[in-house]
N, C-alpha and C positions, 0 to 999 in steps of 0.2 A: 743538623746534628743536634741530638738531644740526649739526655740521660733520664731513665725512668726506672724506679725500683719496682721489680716484679717478683712474684713468688716463684723463683726458679732455683733449683738445686743442681750442682754439678752432676754429670753423668758419664758413663763410660760404655764402650762396646769392646769386647775382647773377641778376637778371632784366631783360628789356627792357620797353619800354612795352606790349607785347602780352601780357605775363605769361609769355613763354617763358623758360625757365631757360638762361642763358648759361653758367653754370658752377656747380658744386656741390662743396664740399670732401668729400673721402673721410671725414673725421672726423665729418661729419654723421651718418653711419650708426652710428658708435661712441657718439656722444652720445645719439641718440634711439632706437637699438636697432631700426631697421627695415632691410629688405633694400635692396641698392643698386638704383638707378633708372637705367637707361641713358638717355643723352641721344639725341635731343632729347625733352624733356618740358615740360609746362607746370606753373606753380607749383601749380595745383590738386592735381596728383598728389602733390607733396611734402607739402602740408598734410594730405591725406587719409591718407598713410602715417604722418605724425606723430601724427595723431588716433587712428589704429588702434592705434598702439603705446602708447596710454594717456596722451597728453600733452594739456594744455589750456593756453591762454594766459590770463593773469590778467584782462586787460581784457575778453576775450571772455566770461568768466564772468558779466559784468554787461550784456552786450549783447543786444539783441533780434534781431540779425542772425545768419545762419549764418557759419561760420568764414571761408570764402573771401570772402563779401561784406564782412565786417568788415575783413579785411585790405585789400581793394581800397579801402574807404572811408578807412581810415587813410592809404594811399599817396596818395589824391587830395587829402586835406585837410591833410597834414603832410609837409613835406620831411624831417622828422626826428622820430623818437619812440623811446621806450624802454618795453619791456614785459618780462614774465617768462613763460617756459614752465615748467610744473610737471607732474611725472610723477605716476602713481598712488601711488608711494612717497614723494612729497614732494620729490624732487630738483628744484633750481632752476637754470634756465638763464637768464642775463641776455641779452636780445635787443634789439638796436638796428637801426633802419632809417634809411637816408638815401638821397637821390637825388642822383646826380652830374649837375650841370647841363650839363657839357660832353658827356658821352656819352649822357645820358638814362637810363642804367642805374640800377637800384635794388639797393641792397646790404642784405642781412640778415646781421648779424654775431651769432653765437651763442657766448656765453662761459660755460663752466661756473663755478658759484660755490662748489662743494663744501659748500653749505649745504642743509639739508633743513627742510621745514616740516610742520606737521600737515596731513594731507590724507586723509581717509577716503573711499574710492572709493564706498561705499554712499550717501553724501550727494549731494544735487543739485549741479550745477556751481556755482551761485551760492554755496551755503553752503561748498563746498570753496574757492572763491575768497576768501570772507570769512575762512576759517580761515588760508589762506595769507597774505592781506593782513595779518591781525593779526600773524602771525609775522614778516613782512618789515618791518613797522613796528618791532616790538621788536628786530629785528636791526639797525635803522638803515639798511636798504636802500631804504626808501621814506619820504620826508619828509612824511608826512601830518599831522603834528602838531608844534607846537601850532597850532590853528586860531585865526585872529585874527578876532574879531567886532567890529562897529562900536561897540557900546556899551562904555562904560568898565567895566572889571572892578575891583571893590574888591579891595584887597590882602588882605583877611581871608577871602576865599573859598577853600574847598578843592575842587579839581575833579579829574576823572578823564576820560581820553579815552574816546570812544565811537564805534563804527562800526556801520553798519546796512546790510543789503541792501535796495535799493529795491523789489525784487519780493517777496521773502519776508517782509520785516520782521524777519529774524533779526538779533540784535545780539550784539556782543562788547564787553565793558567791560574796558579795559586797566588793571586795578587790581592790579598785582603787590604793592603795599604793603598791600593790604586796608584802604584808607582808608574803603571803603564796603562793609562786610561784608553789609549788608542787601540788596545787589544780586546776591549770589552766585546766587540762584535764577532771576534774570531771564534769559530766552533769546530772547523775542520783544518787539517794541514793544508788542504788546497786553498783556503782562505789566505794563506801566507804565500801563495804562488809556488808551493813546493809539492813534489810528487812522492808518494809513498814508495814507488819503485826505486827512485834515486836514493831515498833514505835506506831502504832495505839493502840495496847493493853496497852502499858504503859501510854499513854495519857488518855485512858479510865479509867484506874485504879488509877493513881496518879496525873494526870494532867500535867506531865512533863516527858520528855524522856532525858536520858543522856547515852552516850556510849563512849567508848574509840575507836579511829580510828587509825589503824595501816596502814601506807603507806610504801612500801618497801624502805629501805635505809633512812628513815626519822624518826625524833623523833615522839612519839605518840601524837595525838591530842585528845581533848575531844569535843564532840558534845552535846549541850544542846538545846532542842526544846520545844516549847509550841504551843498550837493553838492560833491563832489570829482571833477573830470573827469580821466579818464586821459590824454586828448589832445584837441586841438581837434576839436570836433564829435563826440567819442566818448562812450562810455557813462560812467556815474558810479556812485559809491557815496556813502552819506550818512556824514558824519563830523562830530564836534563834541565836546561834553563835558557831563558831568553835574556840577552845581555844588551843594555844600552851602552854602545861602545865608548861614548865620551861622557859618561854619567856625571863626573864632577868638574868637567871643564866648561866653564861659562865665562862670559865677559867679566862678571864680578870677581870670580876666582883669579882671573888673570890680573885684574887691577889690584887684588890683595897682594899678589906677588910683585907687581910692578906699579906702585901707586902713582908714578909720574906719567903713566899712559892716560890719555883721554878716553872717554867712553867709546868714541867711534874707533879709535886705534885698538882698543881692547876687543871690540866687536869684530873687526876685520881679521885680527890675529886669531880669534877664537874660531872663526869660520875656516881659516887656513889650517888650524890644528885639527879640525874635524875632517879634513880631506878635500876641501873645496879649492879650486883654482882661484886666482885673483879675479878673473872674469866672473866666475860663479859667485864668489863672495860679493862682488859689486852688485850683481843682479839681485841677490837676496837681501842686500841693504838698500836697494833702490838708488844706488849711486852709479856715477859713471866709472868705467874701469880705471881711468886715470886718477880719479879721486881715491879709490880704494888702494891703488898702488902707492900714492903719496902717503896715505895714513899708515900703511904697512911699513914703508920706508922710514917714516918718522918714529914709529914704535921701535923699529930695529936700532936706529941711531941712539935713542934714549936708553936702550938696554945695554948698549956697548957690544952687541954681537956683530960679527963680520958680515952677516947676510940675513935676509928675512928667513931663509930655510934653517939657518943655525938657531934663530930665535924660536922658530916652530918646534925644532927638535928639543931645545932646552925646556920649553914649557911642557911639552908632552912628557918628558922624563920627570920633570919636577912635580907635576900635578897628578900623574898617573902612577908613577913608581916611587 
């Protein structure tokens, strides 16, 4: 991502209800880098010239329609929309469309942003769109996050934004702080042992997809996804977040809550809070099951709770909620 000051002026294209170009700014040719088109022309020729010059529209990268059909669909379904045109070099043009109710004319306003995004021309259009989308989110030019889900999210969860292409399954995890280093090798939904078919079915049925993600040698994560629609009736991409289920529960945080616990007692209770059985906790600590049981029992007695399960419930509620 970068910004560069270029000699670019805003431009507009005005069309009538029959898609005939009523007027076209001279600066359109400077922005998009194609030869002048003498009037009268139809919108289709302008779009083809733009495409031939190496530009694509962000929403169209996720659409199953060809370029002109996609634009016609947008105009029919939306009196106003905002999109982005992106060049092979990653230059971004902010494009808005609106229909003037009095004249019936449709206005396309094109404003250079002087921002550039990652955009490798050898990739498919959808993946190029995802790369651009990721950068636009990080630049604050698209408000795709945070995603609000219906379920209550505990305060102790650590999460990271996640976007996915609905056709390719390509994913980008927006983790600049490297809170989830184990996710660095992940490139496709299949790398998380998930299937796009299952995701699509869940989104069609309930509008949201949630799944537990298991990575070898790591604590389980939860993935929550929803569709993000570019405009009414238009294409979508998948967006959501990956959550570390027990983000703030550590042996240290438990000892802060119960300073009379020994480190080993806090460790076994932490493993129980994270969903392990006593036998599993013992194996992870390299202890005999009887030792882990005695440590858990000792922590329970120090806490004053009536059982180990009651202690686990108390810690879960205290540290997560």
